C-alpha positions as a printed Julia matrix, in Angstrom:
90×3 Matrix{Float64}:
 110.46  112.54  120.32
 111.66  110.89  116.64
 107.74  109.07  116.67
 106.13  111.7   117.56
 107.28  113.3   114.02
 106.41  110.19  112.59
 103.21  109.38  113.88
 101.79  113.33  112.3
 103.96  112.77  110.16
 101.31  110.04  108.87
  98.72  111.22  110.13
  99.31  114.42  108.39
  99.91  111.82  105.69
  96.81  110.45  105.74
  93.8   113.42  105.98
  95.87  114.86  102.74
  95.64  111.07  101.05
  91.43  111.29  101.46
  91.19  115.06  101.44
  92.77  114.59   97.64
  90.39  111.68   97.2
  87.64  113.09   98.75
  87.44  115.8    96.58
  88.16  114.12   93.99
  85.16  112.26   94.09
  83.29  115.14   95.27
  83.87  116.44   91.49
  83.27  113.56   89.16
  79.49  112.81   91.45
  79.62  116.62   91.34
  79.9   116.24   87.36
  77.49  113.55   87.86
  74.79  115.21   89.55
  74.79  118.16   86.24
  74.42  115.47   82.92
  71.52  114.35   85.38
  70.05  117.28   85.55
  70.05  118.38   82.4
  69.27  114.94   81.25
  65.88  115.14   83.04
  65.53  118.58   81.56
  65.02  116.86   78.7
  63.61  113.77   79.57
  60.4   116.2    81.02
  60.74  118.11   77.63
  60.21  115.16   76.05
  57.22  114.33   77.82
  55.9   117.55   77.59
  56.66  116.83   73.24
  54.66  113.8    73.96
  51.97  114.97   75.23
  51.41  117.66   72.68
  51.78  114.4    70.09
  48.56  113.29   71.37
  46.17  116.13   72.48
  46.74  116.32   68.19
  46.18  112.85   67.98
  43.06  113.12   69.6
  41.94  117.01   68.62
  42.42  114.83   65.23
  40.75  111.85   65.77
  37.8   113.03   67.3
  37.49  116.15   63.66
  37.68  112.98   62.38
  35.13  111.12   63.87
  33.01  114.4    64.07
  33.2   115.51   60.24
  32.52  112.11   59.66
  28.98  111.81   61.29
  27.58  114.94   59.87
  28.54  114.01   56.57
  26.42  110.56   57.02
  23.7   112.12   59.17
  22.86  115.41   57.1
  24.47  114.44   53.17
  23.83  110.39   53.49
  27.33  110.37   52.3
  28.42  105.92   52.94
  32.15  105.08   52.9
  32.88  101.47   50.36
  30.52   98.81   50.99
  28.22   99.92   53.35
  24.59  100.0    52.39
  21.98  101.89   54.32
  18.38  100.49   55.27
  15.71  102.91   55.81
  12.41  102.61   57.13
   9.01  103.97   57.51
   7.83  105.24   59.78
   3.15  104.5    60.09
């Protein structure tokens, strides 16, 4: 009878100990998952901002090229150090 009580007490103590350890680790794991979600959202936001900046840069470069083309072709302007060669079409 005493052996059964001791055995049951040991098993109960192991169950309580295991439950305590797992609950502590589960809480820690949930905290880490929460931090991970926050970081992933931040990464997504930064990637979106990065894409927006890339679009602005492309737009500025294309606009600059377009403006340069118009200035060269319609106004006949050149950059410093460039030479214009004109050929007569006969």
